[in-house]
N, C-alpha and C positions, 0 to 999 in steps of 0.2 A: 664731212658729210655735206659739205656744202652744195653739192649738186643734186640732192633729193629733190628739193622743190623745184628747181628749175627743169629738171628732166620731166617730173609730172606735169608741169606747165606746158612743155613742149609737145605734149601728147596731142596728136590732131583732133582727137574728141574731147579735148580738155573741157569744153562747155557742158559736156554730158556728165562730168565727174565732179560731184559737189564736194566741198570741205578738203581742198588740197593741202591746206595748212594743217589741219588735223591729222590727215594721212601722213604728211611730212613729219610731224612731231612723233606719231606712233612708229613710223619706219625707223627713225632716228633712235627712238628710245628702245625698240626691240633689238636693233643692231648693237647698241650700246650695252643693253643688258647681255645678249649673247656673248659678247667679248669678255664682260666683266665675269660673268658665271664660270666661262671656260677658264679665266685667270684664277678665280677664286677656287676652282675645283683643283687646279695645278697647285695652288699655294697649299691647299688642305692636304694634299699628297706629301707636301714636303714638311708638314709639321711633325714633330717628334711623337705626338699622341694621336696618330693617324686614325687608329681604330674607333676613337672616339667621334671622329669626322666623317665616318662612311656614309651616313644618312645625307650629310650636307654635300658630299662629293656627288652623290647619285642625284640629288635634287638640282645641284648646279648643272650637272651634265645634261638632264632632261630639259630644264629652263632654257638653257643656251640652245639646244636643238629646236625647242618649240618656237622660241623668240625669233630665231633665223627664218623659221619656215614662215612664220607669221608676217615678217618683213617682206619675205618674197610674195606672198599673196596680196599684202597691201600694195605693193608696187604695181600689180596687175589689176588695179580696181576697176578699170573700164570694163563695162559688161559683166562684172563678176556675179556669181551666183550668191545672192545674199545670205542664203542658208549656210552655204560652205564657209563664207566669210565669218558670219556670225559664230559658227562652230569653232573656227580656227581662233578667232579672238576670245572666246570663252575659255579654250584650252589654254592659252597663253596668260590669262588671267589666273586660272587655277593654278599654272606652273609658277607664275611670279609670286603668288600669295604663299604657297607652299615653300618655295625656296627663301623667300624674305622671312617667314617665321622661323625656318630653321637657323638661317644665317643670324638672325637676331639672338638666338640662343647662344651663340657663339661669339658675338660681336663684342664683347667684353674683354675677351682674351685674344681675339684675332682681328686686326685691323681690316683684313682682306674681306672677312665676313661682314664687318659693318659696312663697308663700301658696297658690297654685293646686296645686302638687304636694301640699302638706300636706292641702288640702281633698279632693282626689282619693283619697288614701290613706285618709282617713277614711271617705269614701264606699264605697271598696273594702271595708273592714272590715265596715261596716254591711250591705253586699249579701251578703257571704260568710256572716254571722251568719244572715240570713234564709234563704239558700239551704240553709244546714245544717239548718234546721228544716222544710223544705218537706215531706219524707215524714211528719212528725208531725202536719202540719196537716189540719185537717178542711176540706178544699177542697170536697167535694161534698156 
């Protein structure tokens, strides 16, 4: 993901887009989280007691989809609608919290759940940081 910040900085209206480093961190965290959540769901399906992991699988898949969408919206931040971006970030935060909490319940038995919970918490923090900067951003 070494090209995220360079492509954001290459945007012709870069001067109007505040907080490129924060957006870069959030995009990378969201893409990482999407990948890890998909992998965790796949690993859960392969476990012997898959029935006990159904909620975890559902939350993994939901979080992966929401994180991927969030990364897409963040990559198009120039002239973004602030309310849409804020709503997407809030959805991402909620998905990451729910997924992390569920994976933390299984982390003692399944390493993939421990890794997933940790990744969701990292994504949660990155999205919170971007959301905290939204009012100061030049979005129009």
